C-alpha positions as CSV (number, residue, x, y, z in Angstrom):
1,X,19.3,-21.1,7.5
2,X,15.9,-21.9,7.6
3,X,13.7,-22.0,4.4
4,X,12.0,-18.1,5.5
5,X,15.2,-16.6,5.8
6,X,16.4,-18.2,2.4
7,X,13.3,-16.9,0.9
8,X,13.8,-13.5,2.5
9,X,17.2,-13.2,1.6
10,X,16.2,-14.0,-2.1
11,X,13.1,-11.5,-1.8
12,X,15.1,-8.6,-0.4
13,X,18.3,-9.8,-3.4
14,X,16.0,-9.0,-6.3
15,X,13.9,-6.2,-4.7
16,X,17.3,-4.3,-4.2
17,X,17.6,-4.7,-8.1
18,X,14.7,-2.7,-8.5
19,X,14.3,-0.2,-6.1
20,X,11.0,1.0,-7.4
21,X,9.5,-1.7,-6.1
22,X,8.7,-2.5,-2.4
23,X,7.4,-5.5,0.0
24,X,3.9,-4.9,1.0
25,X,3.4,-8.5,2.4
26,X,5.5,-11.8,2.3
27,X,3.6,-14.6,4.1
28,X,4.7,-18.8,4.1
29,X,2.5,-21.2,4.9
30,X,3.3,-24.5,7.0
31,X,3.0,-26.5,3.8
32,X,5.7,-23.9,2.3
33,X,3.0,-22.1,0.0
34,X,5.0,-18.7,-0.4
35,X,2.7,-15.6,-1.0
36,X,4.3,-12.3,-1.7
37,X,2.6,-9.0,-2.5
38,X,4.7,-6.1,-4.0
39,X,3.9,-2.8,-4.9
40,X,5.7,0.0,-6.8
41,X,6.4,3.6,-6.9
42,X,5.3,4.1,-10.5
43,X,3.2,1.0,-10.4
44,X,3.8,-3.0,-10.8
45,X,4.4,-4.8,-14.0
46,X,3.8,-8.3,-14.7
47,X,7.5,-8.5,-16.0
48,X,8.1,-7.0,-12.3
49,X,6.1,-9.9,-10.5
50,X,7.8,-12.6,-13.4
51,X,11.1,-11.3,-12.3
52,X,10.6,-11.3,-8.6
53,X,8.8,-14.6,-9.1
54,X,12.0,-16.0,-10.8
55,X,14.8,-14.5,-8.8
56,X,13.1,-17.0,-5.8
57,X,12.0,-19.8,-7.6
58,X,15.4,-20.1,-9.6
59,X,17.6,-20.2,-6.6
60,X,15.8,-22.6,-4.4
61,X,16.3,-26.3,-4.6
62,X,13.0,-28.0,-5.5
63,X,14.5,-31.1,-4.4
64,X,15.5,-29.6,-0.8
65,X,11.9,-27.5,-0.5
66,X,8.6,-28.5,-1.7
67,X,7.1,-25.4,-2.1
68,X,4.4,-23.3,-4.3
69,X,5.1,-19.3,-5.3
70,X,2.5,-16.6,-5.7
71,X,3.9,-12.8,-6.6
72,X,1.3,-10.3,-6.7
73,X,0.7,-6.5,-7.1
74,X,-1.2,-4.9,-4.6
75,X,-4.8,-4.9,-6.1
76,X,-6.2,-1.0,-6.7
77,X,-8.6,-1.5,-3.8
78,X,-5.9,-3.3,-1.2
79,X,-5.8,-1.4,1.8
80,X,-2.9,1.5,1.8
81,X,-0.3,-0.2,4.7
82,X,3.0,1.5,4.2
83,X,3.6,4.9,4.2
84,X,5.2,4.6,0.7
85,X,1.9,4.0,-0.7
86,X,0.3,7.2,0.3
87,X,3.2,8.9,-1.4
88,X,2.1,7.1,-4.3
89,X,-1.3,8.2,-4.5
90,X,-1.1,11.5,-3.5
91,X,-3.9,13.5,-5.7
92,X,-6.0,10.6,-5.1
93,X,-9.4,10.5,-3.5
94,X,-9.1,8.0,-0.3
95,X,-11.5,6.6,2.1
96,X,-9.9,6.5,5.5
97,X,-10.9,5.7,9.3
98,X,-8.7,6.6,11.7
99,X,-7.8,4.8,15.1
100,X,-10.6,6.9,16.9
101,X,-13.1,6.0,14.1
102,X,-13.3,9.2,12.7
103,X,-14.2,8.4,9.1
104,X,-12.8,10.6,6.2
105,X,-13.6,10.6,2.3
106,X,-11.2,12.8,1.0
107,X,-8.2,13.7,-1.5
108,X,-4.9,12.8,-0.6
109,X,-3.0,16.1,-0.8
110,X,0.7,15.8,0.5
111,X,2.7,13.4,3.0
112,X,4.7,15.3,5.2
113,X,7.0,13.3,7.4
114,X,4.9,10.4,9.2
115,X,1.8,12.4,8.6
116,X,-0.9,12.4,5.7
117,X,-2.5,15.7,4.7
118,X,-6.5,15.4,3.4
119,X,-8.5,18.2,1.6
120,X,-11.9,17.9,0.5
121,X,-14.9,20.1,0.3
122,X,-18.1,20.7,2.4
123,X,-21.4,22.5,2.3
124,X,-21.8,24.2,5.9
125,X,-24.5,26.7,7.3
126,X,-23.5,30.4,6.5
127,X,-22.4,32.5,9.7
128,X,-25.2,35.2,9.1
129,X,-28.1,34.6,7.1
130,X,-29.7,31.6,5.3
131,X,-28.4,28.7,3.0
132,X,-25.1,27.1,3.2
133,X,-21.5,27.7,1.7
134,X,-18.9,25.6,0.2
135,X,-15.6,25.4,2.7
136,X,-12.5,23.6,2.4
137,X,-11.4,21.5,5.2
138,X,-8.3,20.0,5.9
139,X,-6.8,17.0,8.3
140,X,-3.3,16.3,9.3
141,X,-3.2,12.9,10.1
142,X,-0.3,10.9,11.7
143,X,0.5,8.0,9.9
144,X,0.0,5.7,13.1
145,X,-3.4,6.8,13.4
146,X,-4.7,5.5,10.5
147,X,-6.4,2.2,10.9
148,X,-7.5,1.8,7.5
149,X,-7.0,3.4,4.3
150,X,-7.8,2.6,0.7
151,X,-8.1,4.6,-2.6
152,X,-11.6,5.2,-4.3
153,X,-11.3,4.2,-7.9
154,X,-14.2,6.4,-9.9
155,X,-14.7,6.3,-13.4
């Protein structure tokens, strides 16, 4: 079993013990620097990161492998990568770019199968007469058409 396979098995075992958490990214550099980024359906605590770190570190032999390990949560402004992250962020405002370079700043209204629903309000010219009227818009975007998306943090 390779070093990477062993780390993967340990990581998957730790995540299986806490199904609320899920893996965003795991990389191992050539000098065995392990970087694990996790997220959770209800957020990630420091204790969650410690538990995942211990599950990996305490089961690898430091004499056999010279390695470093970092376990972190996906940051609040980190791009959304998995459909599961969108579900967790329903009701929040997103900045999104599609593969066709369409840009949206809208509220994530719903996740339906492999698509997301965005809603936003905009001002448009009246059909008759002068002035503008506020209209609510909606877009249904397939997950595979999303190039980049992140949550907009507002205070």
